[in-house]
Steps between C-alpha positions, in 0.01 A plus 500: 500500500321699776480359857185557703593486867308230694467596865150389578359851458226453252481606142790319333267293276325814373835652404607182321169495313549853378860426386381184332245698318782730370714202400772599757688198649469494874524280802352516857780412728654542855835353383783758551697356212220544251411851637859616461543356152165649369508801265265678746292427808140584577422543867126473536288488815144481655444506869660657804843661523596315820405157374690568168817610686482200736503263199785684333720514808433151596599364156795741449328643196533851650875480446454351155287795405768740627762305290284532195475879538865543584599300191303742284252239379156654414229457767140594492293513833129462492252600776647358832820446308499862427432595868762278665784620279484805734658522847183463705129432481239616750319178416585255783775745610733334243869559446519453121780434251658850508578493125329828424510781767146559644211354682136382438202662660132423537234708322323738738124408497417866549617579150243584235482461131479798264119492521515518879405129565715335766754249356473129556783307645626279356527693167357267244456598134643667197707821510729697275874546553658847465868467421729723698801396284555307166475129568586220251223287642229737358635529145198458272250528784238772448506764774128443549532126569384363828652228720343270756564562867429298817669639811461666837858627525709708261869558453672823607847480352769765514394770257768420248360148447143614420420419139127519489203602719132421521209690664292322760387749768855633465782487261712187581800337343390208275819438320856538641851392436766580236603347165528124549331499845133576481198457736129555418222500759245378245466166333615511143412143450142579574494835306413392146690624207691784683616256756622256245680780313680585822601141560620477136705813548661348814582184306655697217709699744618172660592355159692808397687522833593124484626538141710803601695309759 
């Protein structure tokens, strides 16, 4: 069973719907015991980094997330969940989880698209992912597939953790992590078939990792 972390940051229900559509058993929970026993954890998020970190630290879920990663249990961060896995976010001047080295920065409104038009912040819409390294999450996903983004800030992890990039006025990191610890800036649960494939790949990885223990 996959656990979807419930920390009052938005899109848990959308993630559960996507997993239900795939027939993948899952539970939305803030219970540390359930989180630590799950085969894998999805760490979603919508909203502001400061508010999300306040909720995590006030409930002790920040330390639960660190235990999950330290134990080797697979984790997938989505959107704000992707951003606050890093050390720091410019949004609300937030000290984040520090699980992946790096920071989160705001898009410069002076940036322009390839056609010369100024970008809009927040970035809302469909964009491609260019993989920098092979990534299990993207097995069976066509290279031309597009994913749905809604964000004003983007992750800047240490270079060795960059797995994929996207162009929006600039090339920015849209996928980071390492095997078993992944974070995506886009919303796979709102990205149609490619997003469902990514979630299915995560669930498959979790099942195989759980069986190998």
